[in-house]
N, C-alpha and C positions, 0 to 999 in steps of 0.2 A: 504494500500500500504506500502511495506517495502522500506527503503531507505538505501543507503550506501555512505560512504565518496567518494568524487570525486577527487581522487589523492591528490595533495598538496593543492587544493583549499579549501577555507572555505565555503564549500557548500555540501549538501547531495543530491544525485540524486535518483530518483525513480528507483527501480531495473528493471522496465519495461520502455523502451524507445519506442516512437512512430516513426516508419518509414513510410514515405508517398509514397514510390514507388509502394505500392500495392493498393493505393486508387482506387475505382471503377470509374476511369475516362478513357475515351477512346479518341484516336486521331480522331475518326470518330464521326459523329453526331453533334447535336447542342452543343454549349459551355456549356450549363447548365447540360448536361447529367452526372449523377452521383454526381453532386455537393451537393445536399441536403443530401444524405447519407454520403458523405465524411465529410461535416461540422459536422454532428451529431456524427460521429465516433470520430473525433478529440476532440470535446468538451466533449463527454462522458468520454474519456480517461483522460482529464485534470480534470474534475469534480471528478474523482475517484483517483486522486493523481499523475498521470503521469506528470512529469515536465521537460522532455527532448524530443525534437523533432529533428529528423535527416532528412534533406531534400533530402538525397540520392545523387547518382552519376548522374551528368547531361550528360547522353549519348546523348540524343536528346534534344537540347535546346528549341525547339518549344513545345514539350510535357512537358518538365520540367517547362517552364513558366506557362503552364496551371495548373500544380500541385501546384507550389509555390503561384500562385495567389489565389487558393482555400485555402491554408494554411493561407494566409494573412487575408482572410475573416473570417476564423474560429477564428483567434486570436484577433478579435475586441472585444469591450465591456468588456475590462479588462482582457481578457484571455492571452494577450501577457505578462503581468506582472507576470504570474504564471509559465512561462516556460523559459528554455534556448534553443536556437536554434543552430544547427550545419549545416553549408553549406560546400560543397566540391568543390575544384578547381581540375579538373582531370589532374594529372601530365602527363599522357601519351598523352594528347591532347595539351599540352602547348608547343609551338615551339618558343616562344619569351617571354621576361619579360612582355610585354604588354598584353599577353594572360591572365596572372594571374589576372590583374586588370579587364579585360573584363569579365571573368567568375564570379569574385566576385561582381563587380559593378552591373551586370545585376540582380543577385539574390537579392542584397540589394534593387535595384529599384523595383522589383516585390513584395518584402515583404513590401514596403513602410516603411522601417526601417532606422533609423539613425545609428544604430550599431548592429552588429551581435555578438553573444556570442562566438562562436567557428568557426574557418575556418580550414578545413582539406586539406592538399595536398593529393590528392586521389590516392590510389593504387601505392604507392612507391615500387620499386623493384631495383634490382642491375643494371638494364639498365637505368632507368630514374632518379634515385637518383643523380648520378654525373651530369647528364644533367641539372636537376633542379637547382642545385647549380651553375653550370657554367652560366646558363641563368639569374641568379639573382633572382630566385623565392623566396628564403629566405629573400633577401633584400626587395623585394616587400611586403612580408608578414609583415616584421618588420615595414615598412612604413605604412601599413594599420592599424597596432596596434597604431603607433604613432599619426596618424591623426584621430583615433577614429572610423574607420569603423568596426574593429573587436576588440574583447577583448583578446582572447587567440588563439594560433596556435597549431594545431595538425596534425596528418597524419593517413591515412589508409594504410594498408600494405598487400602485398601478395607475400611473398618470404620466404626463409629459415631463421632460427633463427640467423645464423651467419651474414646475411645481416641486420637483424633487429638491431643487436648490433652496426653495423656501423652507421645506421641511428640515433639511440638513442644517441650514443656517439658523433655523428658528429654535434650536434646542441644543445645548452644548454637551449633553451627556449620552448621546447615542453611542452604542458600542458596535452595532451591526445593522445592516440593512439587507433586505431580501427582495429579489426581483424575479419575476418569471422571465426566462431568457432561453432562446433557442436560435437556431440559424434562421428561423422565420421572424425573429424579433429584434434584428440588429438596429432598427430605427424606430422601435415601438415600445413605449411605456416602461422604462425610459431608455432602453436600448444601450448601445455601446457608449454613448456620451454619458449616460447616467452611471454606468459601471465605472468608467474612468474617473468621473468627478468624485464619486464616493470613495474609491480606492485612494485617490490623491489626498483626500482629507483624513486618511488613516482609518477608514471604516473597514470592518470585515464585511465582505460582499458574499452573500449566500444566494446561489442561483437555484431556482426550482423550475419544474416543468421543462427540462432540456429536451424532452421527447414529446412535449405537448400532450401529456396524459396518454402516451402510447400511440398517438396519431401518426407520428413520424416513423413508427416501426410497422405500420400496416402496409400491405401491398400497395405501392403507389400507383397512380394512374399512369397510363402508357407514356404520356408526355414527360413525366418525371423519370420513370424507369429507363427510358431511352437515354437520358442524360447520364444516369448512374452507370449504365453499361459501358459508357465511353471512358470511365475513370480507369487510370492505369493501376491504382491501388484498389484492390477489391476488399471492401469492408462490409460488415453487417450494417443494417439500418441503425441499430442502437449505437454501434461504434462511431458512425458518422456524426450522430447527434451529440453524443457525450464528448467526443474529442473537440468538437466545435466549441462547446461550453468551456471546457478546460483550456482551450487555446488562449483565452484572454488572461494575461498575467494578473489582472486586478481581481479575478475571481478566487475567493478563498476555498469554497467547497460547493459542490453540486449535489443537491438533494434529489434523490430519485424515489418515487413512490412505487415500490416493487410489489408484485402480487403473486409471484411464484418463486420457488427456490431456484429454478433455472435462471430467472432473471437476476437474482442476487448473485449467483455464481458468475454469470456473464458480465455483469456490470463491475464486479470486483476484479475480474480478469482484465477488463479494459482499463480500469483505474490504475492497475499495477504499472502501466506504461504511460500514464497521462503526464504530459509536459506542456508548459505554456509555450506559445508561439512555435508549435511543432508542425502545423499544417503546411504543406508545400503550396506554392503558387498555383499549381495545377489543381490541387484539391480545393483551394479557396475558390477558384474559378468554377469548378463543378458545383460547389455549394451555392454560389451566386446564381448559376443557371437554374438549379433546382428551385431555389426560392422564387425566381421569376416565373417559372412554370406553374408552381402552386398558386401564386398570386393572380395569374391569368384566369384562374377558375373562380375568382370571387364573384358573387352575385351583386353586391353593393360596393360601389367605388368610393368607400368612406375612408378618409385618412386619419380618423380619430383626432382631428385637430381641435375639436370641442368648442368652437364659437357658438354652436347650437345650444350650449349648456350655460346656466342651469335651466332645466325644464320646470315650469310652474307646478307640474304634477309630480316632480321628483323622478321622472323617467331618465335613466342613464342611456341616452340614445346611442352614443358611440360604442358603449360596451355591449348593448343588445345587438347592434349591427356586427360587432366582432364575433359574438357567439354564433349568430346566424351564418356569417360568412364561413366560419370554421366548420359548421355543420355541412355546408355545401362543398368546401374545398377538400375536406378529408372524408367525405361520404360517411359521416358519423353523427347522425341526428340524435341517437340515444344519449351520447355523452353531452351533446349541446343542451338537450332537454334537462339533464341532471344539473348542469351548471346554471341554467336559467332558473330552475326551481331553487337550488341551494342559495343563489345570490338574491333571491326574492324579487326578481324583476316582474313588472306588471305593465307590459306595453299597452294592454287594453284600457289602462286608465287615462290614455290620451284623450283630450277634449277637442282636438283638432283646432287649437288656436293658431297653429302654424307659425308661432314665433321662431321656432327652430329653423324652419325653411327660409324665413326672411334673413336669418343671420348665417346661414350655411355659406362657407367660404369658397365653395366650388363655383367656377365660372358659370356652369349650368347647375343650379342648386339641385340637390338630391330631393326627390319627392318623399320626404321623411315620413310623413303621416301614412302614406300608402305602404311603405316598407315596414313600418312598425306593425301594421295590421297583418302583413304576411309573416313577419317574424313571430308574432304572438300565435298565429294560427298553427305554425309549424312547431314552435318550441313548447307551447302550453297544451298541446293536444294529448289525448290519451293514446295508448299503444294501439288500440283497435283502429284509430283513424290515421295513424302515421303513414302507413304504406300508401294510402290514397292521396294524402297531401304531398308526400315526396314525389309521387308520380305526376 
């Protein structure tokens, strides 16, 4: 296993972090379903050098409890001392200062821990960052550090680079930041510029979704497969995605949500040879061509520039369009529907005031209201109607 410096901290992190949101646990069936394999996966990763575990975003607290309690079992018998753990308090779901403590304390309770290494304010953006400050979220985080419940404070982020600068510069005690980053996200929320800016400020940069929740390991469309076949170096789809994320020297660790032991073994094998700035020019060219081929499949030509925001009804238009486009690009409606539901989007609350269309920065404005209707019809439908809508 390779290791990198974790920002300003006197600690080196494994280049591969273990994300638990993909563990083979289901909400249905007996409580022990999938636990044996999940325990084996976590311990195998730690035995092979992984020392960072991300507990993920607590969309559903009931399911999250089930996952965290399995992690607690895996970390018995001395394994807890071998890793650092990150928990998340979801900024978008926090409506009072007390909510911060509620989300944090529950996870500490399930882990049977006295102290958590890292606590992230989850998915900060231009809308919820001012609200979190006004609600006293940062004060509560500082109190949690003072009373020993957590060691360091960080945040995850999904917005433009300019907003990232406000967040980073608006609080002096951040220890780490977490971004979704893959070869499809080099210029997106906050992309390469954001990683470089955070790393230059001494932040530990944690990358998640390097394979876009497995979408980049699915059999690609022919336009993409043809480009990959032209590569001199033959790699697996996971290898391409992970090496791209590790290629940036500012990235401290890459968290993968693995769902099978086979994935754990493969990702650890790839991590054993992960080096920054190791991709060849030819490989970078292949990745650029693959990115363009995927982007050509988008249904909505939205750049997520966000002049259409904020919406009077609280609809996150760019994010909904991103979820919808990903459903089409990667032919993965089921995952898109799960994200839409977990993030609690409601495109059908649109009142058709069309203020978003009047402020759209496109030379030919996007018909946002019409696309919101299509997105909601696809992403909020039940399974029985899905095939009809997709066709």
